[in-house]
C-alpha positions in Angstrom: -42.6 -25.2 -4.3 -40.1 -24.1 -0.9 -37.6 -22.0 -0.8 -35.2 -20.5 1.2 -33.7 -17.4 1.9 -30.3 -18.1 3.9 -28.6 -14.2 4.6 -24.9 -13.9 5.8 -24.1 -10.8 7.0 -23.2 -7.7 10.0 -25.1 -6.2 12.4 -27.1 -4.6 10.3 -28.1 -7.8 8.6 -29.2 -8.5 12.1 -31.3 -6.0 12.0 -28.9 -3.3 15.3 -30.6 -0.1 15.7 -34.1 -1.0 14.7 -36.5 -1.3 17.5 -39.3 -0.9 15.5 -38.9 -3.8 13.3 -36.0 -5.8 14.0 -34.0 -4.7 10.7 -34.4 -5.2 7.2 -34.2 -9.0 7.3 -36.7 -9.4 10.2 -38.8 -6.9 8.5 -38.7 -9.2 4.8 -39.7 -12.3 7.0 -42.8 -10.5 8.5 -43.7 -9.3 4.7 -43.0 -12.9 3.6 -45.2 -14.9 6.3 -47.4 -12.6 6.4 -47.9 -12.8 2.2 -47.9 -16.6 2.3 -51.0 -16.1 5.1 -53.3 -14.2 3.3 -52.2 -16.5 0.0 -50.6 -13.2 -1.9 -47.4 -15.9 -1.6 -47.8 -18.9 -2.2 -44.3 -20.9 -2.2 -43.4 -22.1 1.1 -40.4 -19.9 1.9 -38.6 -20.0 4.9 -35.8 -16.9 6.0 -32.7 -17.2 7.7 -30.9 -13.7 9.3 -27.1 -15.2 9.5 -26.4 -11.6 10.9 -23.5 -11.3 13.1 -22.1 -7.6 14.9 -18.7 -6.9 13.4 -18.5 -10.0 11.0 -16.1 -8.9 7.7 -15.7 -11.3 4.7 -12.8 -13.1 6.3 -15.1 -13.9 9.2 -17.8 -15.3 6.8 -15.6 -17.2 4.6 -14.8 -19.7 7.7 -18.4 -19.6 8.7 -19.9 -20.2 5.2 -20.6 -23.7 5.3 -21.3 -25.2 8.5 -24.1 -22.3 8.8 -25.3 -23.1 5.1 -25.7 -26.6 6.0 -26.9 -26.9 9.4 -29.9 -25.0 7.9 -30.8 -27.3 4.7 -31.6 -30.4 6.2 -34.4 -31.1 4.0 -35.3 -30.2 -0.1 -36.0 -26.7 -0.9 -34.5 -24.2 -3.5 -31.7 -22.4 -2.5 -31.2 -18.1 -2.9 -28.2 -16.9 -0.6 -27.6 -13.4 0.2 -24.3 -11.9 1.4 -24.7 -8.6 3.2 -21.1 -7.4 4.4 -18.0 -5.0 3.2 -18.9 -2.0 6.0 -16.0 -3.8 8.7 -13.8 -4.9 5.8 -13.3 -0.9 4.1 -13.0 0.6 7.7 -9.1 1.8 8.7 -7.7 0.1 11.8 -5.2 2.9 12.9 -3.4 -0.3 15.0 -3.5 -2.5 12.0 -2.2 0.8 9.9 -4.5 -0.3 7.2 -8.2 -1.7 6.3 -9.6 -4.6 8.8 -9.5 -6.7 5.6 -7.5 -5.1 2.8 -9.4 -4.3 -0.6 -7.5 -7.1 -2.1 -8.2 -9.4 0.9 -11.5 -8.7 0.0 -11.8 -9.3 -3.4 -10.5 -13.0 -3.0 -13.5 -13.8 -0.3 -15.6 -12.6 -2.0 -14.5 -15.0 -5.2 -14.1 -17.5 -2.9 -17.9 -17.3 -1.3 -19.0 -16.9 -5.0 -17.2 -20.7 -5.6 -18.5 -22.3 -2.1 -22.4 -20.8 -2.8 -22.3 -21.9 -6.9 -21.3 -25.3 -5.4 -25.3 -25.5 -4.1 -27.1 -23.2 -5.8 -26.5 -20.4 -8.5 -29.5 -18.1 -6.8 -26.3 -15.6 -5.3 -27.3 -12.4 -4.7 -25.3 -9.5 -3.0 -26.3 -6.1 -1.4 -24.0 -3.3 -1.7 -22.8 -1.3 0.8 -24.8 1.6 2.4 -22.8 4.7 3.1 -22.5 6.0 6.5 -22.5 9.9 8.2 -18.4 9.9 8.6 -18.8 13.0 10.0 -19.4 10.7 13.4 -17.3 7.3 12.5 -13.8 8.8 12.7 -13.3 6.9 14.1 -16.2 5.5 16.2 -17.0 6.0 19.5 -17.3 2.7 20.6 -13.8 1.7 19.3 -11.7 4.6 18.9 -8.8 2.3 16.6 -11.9 2.3 14.2 -12.0 4.6 11.4 -14.8 4.2 8.6 -14.7 6.5 5.8 -17.5 6.7 2.3 -14.2 7.1 0.4 -13.7 3.3 1.5 -16.5 2.5 1.0 -17.5 3.4 -2.5 -14.6 1.7 -3.2 -15.1 -1.5 -1.8 -18.6 -1.2 -3.1 -16.9 -1.0 -6.5 -15.4 -3.4 -6.5 -18.2 -5.8 -5.1 -20.6 -4.7 -8.3 -17.5 -5.6 -10.9 -17.4 -9.0 -9.3 -21.0 -9.6 -9.1 -21.3 -8.6 -13.0 -17.8 -11.0 -13.8 -18.9 -13.7 -12.1 -22.7 -13.9 -13.0 -24.1 -13.2 -9.4 -26.8 -10.4 -8.9 -26.0 -7.2 -7.2 -28.8 -5.1 -5.2 -27.2 -1.5 -5.3 -27.6 0.5 -2.2 -25.7 3.8 -3.4 -26.9 6.5 -2.0 -30.0 5.0 -0.7 -29.6 5.6 3.0 -29.0 9.8 4.3 -27.8 10.7 7.0 -30.9 11.0 8.7 -31.2 7.2 7.9 -28.4 6.8 10.4 -28.7 6.0 13.9 -25.5 6.6 15.1 -23.6 7.5 11.7 -23.1 4.0 11.1 -25.7 1.9 11.7 -29.8 2.4 9.6 -32.0 3.7 12.5 -35.6 2.2 11.5 -36.3 4.5 8.9 -33.1 3.2 7.1 -34.2 -0.4 7.9 -37.1 0.3 6.3 -35.6 1.7 2.7 -33.2 -1.6 2.3 -36.1 -3.8 3.4 -37.8 -2.1 0.5 -35.0 -2.0 -2.1 -34.6 -5.8 -0.9 -38.4 -6.8 -1.6 -38.8 -4.9 -4.9 -35.6 -6.5 -6.4 -37.1 -10.6 -4.9 -40.2 -9.6 -6.4 -39.2 -8.5 -9.6 -36.4 -11.8 -10.1 -39.5 -13.6 -9.2 -38.2 -15.1 -6.1 -41.0 -14.1 -3.9 
């Protein structure tokens, strides 16, 4: 059976600050490819990493269908994973509000669920990871952007509730990442990416996806 795992997300999805493994998604792809090569994984599985630096739920709603369709030209069972929320929850001083206000974030999640369910019922949301907000108020490379765990917890809870209420899967990352797992207070280092990879991999195995 052919399967596709298509992962939409941000710089964490893309693999920022993991020179050892290229990020948690790349670690997952390598694990799957090695498993197929060793015949431990019987299915043909392709992993697409659609993480973009700085993305949020507004942008992913806009690009979802076009990018999805461009990667599904042959028949396969699709699994769509969404990994976002950290940037949405950030506070922008110039806007005097979060980058994507919580109400709009919830609307975006519902839109993504509706759009994705048009193609597959295999939908998974990755919970938002903790940060070290002693280093992210503001972040050094953007003095307008403030990241706080309090906001992240609010957005993560909303994401968890929406997943449950709309019959899609949710991988909770709460308290998985510690300060030692972060490169710059915001992005996981190699150890942090390894933790995320292991959590996602175990979930996919448990649910017989890989």
